[in-house]
C-alpha positions in Angstrom: 17.1 -98.8 272.8 13.9 -97.4 271.8 11.7 -99.4 269.1 12.1 -98.2 265.9 11.5 -98.6 261.8 14.5 -99.5 260.1 14.4 -98.2 256.4 16.2 -101.1 254.1 14.8 -99.5 250.9 12.9 -96.2 250.0 11.2 -95.8 246.9 12.1 -91.7 245.9 8.5 -90.5 247.3 8.7 -92.1 250.2 8.1 -88.9 253.6 7.1 -88.8 256.8 3.7 -87.2 256.8 0.5 -86.5 259.1 -1.9 -83.5 259.5 0.3 -80.6 258.7 0.9 -77.2 259.5 -2.1 -75.0 259.8 -1.6 -71.7 261.1 1.9 -70.5 258.9 0.5 -69.2 256.0 0.9 -65.9 256.6 4.9 -66.6 257.3 5.0 -68.3 253.4 4.2 -71.7 255.1 1.5 -73.9 253.7 0.2 -76.4 256.0 1.3 -79.5 253.9 1.1 -82.9 255.9 -0.7 -85.9 254.3 -1.4 -85.8 250.0 -4.8 -87.7 251.1 -5.3 -87.0 255.1 -8.8 -89.7 254.2 -5.5 -92.3 254.3 -4.7 -90.4 257.2 -8.1 -91.0 259.9 -8.2 -94.7 258.0 -5.5 -95.9 259.6 -5.7 -94.7 263.1 -9.1 -96.1 263.1 -7.6 -99.1 262.6 -4.5 -99.3 264.5 -7.1 -97.7 267.3 -5.2 -94.3 268.1 -5.2 -90.0 267.3 -4.7 -89.5 263.5 -2.2 -87.2 264.6 0.3 -89.6 264.7 2.6 -89.5 261.9 3.1 -92.2 259.2 4.9 -93.2 256.2 3.8 -91.4 253.0 4.8 -93.6 249.5 3.7 -92.2 246.2 3.8 -94.7 243.7 5.9 -97.5 245.5 7.0 -98.3 248.8 10.3 -99.9 249.9 11.4 -102.4 252.3 11.4 -101.6 255.9 11.7 -104.2 259.5 10.6 -103.1 263.3 13.3 -103.2 265.6 10.8 -104.7 268.2 7.3 -106.5 267.4 5.4 -103.3 265.8 1.4 -103.3 264.9 1.0 -101.5 261.6 -1.9 -100.7 259.3 -1.5 -99.9 255.2 -4.4 -97.4 253.8 -4.5 -95.5 250.6 -3.4 -96.4 247.1 -3.4 -100.2 247.1 0.3 -102.0 246.8 1.6 -105.2 247.4 2.6 -106.0 250.2 4.2 -108.7 252.2 5.9 -110.1 255.6 9.5 -111.9 255.2 7.7 -113.2 251.5 3.9 -113.6 253.0 1.5 -111.3 251.2 -0.6 -109.0 253.5 -3.8 -107.1 252.7 -4.5 -103.7 251.9 -6.5 -101.4 254.1 -6.0 -103.7 257.1 -3.6 -103.7 260.4 -1.3 -106.3 260.7 1.6 -107.9 263.7 4.5 -106.8 262.5 7.1 -109.7 264.4 10.5 -107.8 265.4 13.1 -108.5 262.8 10.7 -109.5 260.1 10.9 -107.5 256.3 7.6 -105.7 255.2 8.3 -105.0 251.8 6.0 -102.9 250.1 5.7 -102.3 246.0 4.2 -100.3 243.5 0.5 -99.0 243.6 -1.9 -101.2 241.7 -4.1 -98.0 241.8 -4.0 -94.5 242.8 -1.0 -92.8 243.8 -0.2 -92.2 247.5 -0.1 -95.5 249.6 0.4 -95.3 254.0 2.8 -97.1 256.1 0.9 -96.8 260.0 3.0 -97.7 262.9 1.4 -98.1 266.1 2.6 -95.6 268.3 3.2 -93.2 265.3 6.5 -92.2 264.3 8.0 -90.1 267.2 10.9 -88.0 265.1 11.4 -84.6 266.7 8.4 -82.2 265.8 9.2 -79.0 263.6 6.9 -76.5 264.2 4.1 -78.4 265.5 4.6 -81.1 263.1 7.0 -84.4 261.9 5.6 -83.8 258.3 8.7 -83.4 255.6 7.4 -80.3 253.3 9.8 -80.2 251.1 8.5 -77.5 249.3 9.8 -75.7 252.1 13.1 -77.4 252.6 11.9 -79.1 256.0 12.6 -82.8 256.1 13.7 -85.0 253.0 12.8 -88.3 251.3 14.1 -91.3 253.1 17.0 -93.6 252.4 18.0 -96.8 253.0 19.6 -96.6 256.1 17.2 -94.4 258.4 15.6 -95.4 261.6 12.4 -93.7 262.6 12.1 -94.1 266.2 8.9 -95.2 267.2 6.4 -93.5 270.1 4.8 -96.0 272.9 1.7 -98.3 271.9 -0.3 -99.0 274.8 -3.0 -101.3 272.2 -2.5 -104.8 270.6 -5.1 -105.7 268.7 -4.6 -106.8 264.9 -6.0 -108.2 262.3 -8.6 -105.8 261.2 -10.0 -104.3 257.9 -12.1 -101.4 256.5 -13.5 -101.0 252.9 -12.4 -97.7 252.2 -14.1 -95.1 250.2 -13.4 -95.4 246.3 -11.5 -92.4 245.7 -8.3 -93.8 243.2 -10.1 -94.3 240.2 -10.7 -90.5 238.9 -14.6 -89.7 238.9 -16.3 -86.6 239.9 -15.0 -83.8 242.4 -17.1 -81.4 243.6 -15.7 -77.6 243.3 -17.4 -74.2 244.2 -17.0 -70.7 242.5 -14.7 -68.0 244.2 -14.6 -64.3 244.0 -12.6 -65.1 241.1 -15.0 -67.0 239.3 -16.6 -64.0 237.8 -13.0 -63.4 235.3 -13.9 -66.3 233.2 -17.3 -65.7 230.8 -20.7 -67.3 231.7 -20.2 -69.7 229.1 -16.3 -70.6 229.6 -17.4 -71.4 233.8 -20.4 -73.7 232.0 -17.6 -75.7 229.8 -15.5 -76.2 232.3 -18.1 -77.9 234.2 -18.8 -80.0 231.4 -15.5 -81.0 230.3 -13.1 -84.2 230.7 -9.7 -83.9 232.4 -7.3 -86.4 232.2 -4.3 -86.3 234.9 -1.3 -84.8 233.4 2.0 -87.2 234.6 2.9 -83.5 235.5 1.9 -83.2 239.6 3.0 -83.5 242.8 2.6 -82.6 246.2 2.4 -79.5 245.3 -0.3 -79.4 242.5 -1.6 -81.7 239.8 -2.0 -80.8 236.2 -5.2 -81.1 234.2 -5.3 -81.9 230.2 -8.6 -80.8 229.1 -10.6 -82.5 226.6 -10.5 -80.0 223.5 -9.4 -76.0 224.5 -8.0 -74.5 226.9 -9.8 -71.9 229.8 -9.1 -68.5 229.9 -10.3 -65.6 232.0 -10.9 -62.0 230.8 -7.7 -59.6 231.8 -5.5 -62.9 231.0 -2.4 -62.8 233.5 -3.3 -59.0 234.8 -4.6 -61.0 238.3 -3.1 -59.6 241.1 -1.2 -62.1 243.6 -2.8 -63.1 246.4 -3.4 -65.8 249.0 -4.0 -69.5 248.0 -4.6 -72.7 249.6 -5.3 -76.6 249.1 -7.7 -77.1 246.4 -7.3 -73.6 244.7 -8.0 -74.4 240.8 -5.6 -72.4 238.8 -6.1 -71.9 234.8 -2.0 -71.3 233.9 -1.2 -69.7 231.3 -1.7 -72.1 228.3 -5.2 -73.0 229.5 -4.4 -76.0 231.5 -5.8 -76.3 235.1 -3.9 -76.7 238.3 -5.9 -78.3 241.2 -3.2 -76.8 244.1 -1.9 -79.7 246.7 -0.7 -80.1 250.5 2.4 -78.4 249.5 1.4 -75.6 247.1 2.8 -72.0 247.7 1.0 -69.7 249.7 0.1 -66.9 247.4 -0.4 -66.6 243.0 -1.6 -64.5 240.5 -3.0 -66.9 238.3 -6.6 -66.9 238.1 -8.8 -69.3 239.8 -12.1 -70.4 238.3 -13.2 -72.4 241.1 -11.5 -74.4 244.3 -12.3 -78.0 245.0 -14.3 -79.3 248.1 -11.4 -79.9 250.9 -13.3 -83.7 251.5 -12.6 -84.6 247.2 -9.1 -83.2 247.2 -8.3 -87.0 247.9 -9.9 -88.0 245.1 -7.3 -85.4 243.1 -4.1 -86.2 244.8 -4.8 -90.5 244.4 -6.2 -90.0 240.6 -3.0 -91.7 239.0 -1.2 -89.9 235.5 -4.0 -91.0 232.6 -7.0 -91.3 234.9 -10.2 -89.0 233.7 -11.8 -86.6 235.9 -14.8 -84.4 236.1 -15.2 -81.1 238.0 -18.8 -80.4 238.7 -19.8 -77.1 240.4 -22.2 -77.8 243.5 -24.0 -74.7 245.1 -22.6 -73.7 248.6 -25.1 -75.1 250.5 -24.7 -78.5 249.2 -21.1 -78.0 249.3 -21.3 -77.5 253.1 -23.8 -80.9 254.0 -20.8 -82.8 251.9 -18.7 -81.3 254.5 -20.3 -82.1 257.3 -20.9 -85.8 256.0 -17.5 -85.9 255.7 -16.7 -85.0 259.2 -19.0 -87.1 260.6 -18.1 -90.0 258.6 -13.8 -89.3 260.1 -16.4 -89.8 263.7 -17.5 -92.8 263.0 -14.5 -94.8 261.0 -14.0 -97.1 263.4 -17.9 -98.5 263.4 -17.0 -99.6 259.8 -13.6 -101.8 261.1 -14.9 -105.7 261.1 -12.2 -108.7 261.6 -9.6 -109.4 258.6 -10.8 -113.2 259.4 -14.2 -113.4 260.3 -14.6 -116.1 263.6 -16.5 -119.3 262.5 -18.8 -118.8 265.6 -19.4 -115.4 264.6 -21.0 -117.0 261.4 -25.0 -117.7 262.0 -25.1 -119.6 258.5 -22.2 -121.0 258.5 -23.5 -124.2 257.2 -24.0 -123.0 253.7 -20.2 -122.3 252.9 -18.6 -124.9 251.0 -15.5 -124.8 253.5 -13.9 -128.0 252.0 -15.0 -127.7 248.5 -11.6 -127.2 247.3 -10.2 -130.1 249.0 -12.5 -132.2 247.8 -12.3 -131.2 244.4 -8.5 -132.1 244.9 -8.9 -135.1 245.7 -11.0 -136.3 242.8 -8.1 -134.5 240.2 -5.9 -137.5 242.3 
């Protein structure tokens, strides 16, 4: 029997995800895939494997898992409490999961979406070229206790690696660009939009995130008479009550609400990881600045592995080892006895 991940417990928002299914927009299917695509790349870098490997996405809380054979894992995205057989393990790091050991992943400490990566990736059957669940389209479903997920072959063995993730779990500023529907809004409305502090509403999922403005809502000239047109993740629709919705991975493919702008793809993980109640500001940037930001983000993905360091440093690699008070705790303990 091939290697597998056994699900003993799973929170309601645990699904198999990858980078999604581009190319089906004309057929009514949005890209889907991981809500935080950056986390996918971070985990792939930690395990030294392709970013296309399927992973577990955990919305708000994880569950309890077991590997049928010894397996490498990595944990990225929103930090969650994690332990192997009761022993706490670090987030944003790779670990060795022995056969039969129980991996427990609790609630998110910040952010929304955490990710469990496995050496070799999850090898469930592909549907339309991807393994990711697309709940809005009826492809796949949330995992439940008793599920057994096959894993692909893993030729590598290194673990105990870590990286510092890009900060994106506490809200902040999100860069957006104007689109051809931005002109439907009065210039002072557009200016006010860029100066407003928004709070992430509790209403939000893989389809879209509602943002509550500090102050009055927003309205376009012509109201809701805009024709339904193609939309993509990152588009910002202004709904009938004046609140913006940022469209996410499983958004619909067409929509008639006016769009005041669009979030830069490289900043969309910050929106995805904004927990309810977290503040966000949406700042308009010129197109040349947006393109430069996307190029930098793309280059950063290509060089992620350069940022990886050992989780525990080898004393032989520490030049100033004598400056570390390695036994001060033991001395203090003896003094108290």
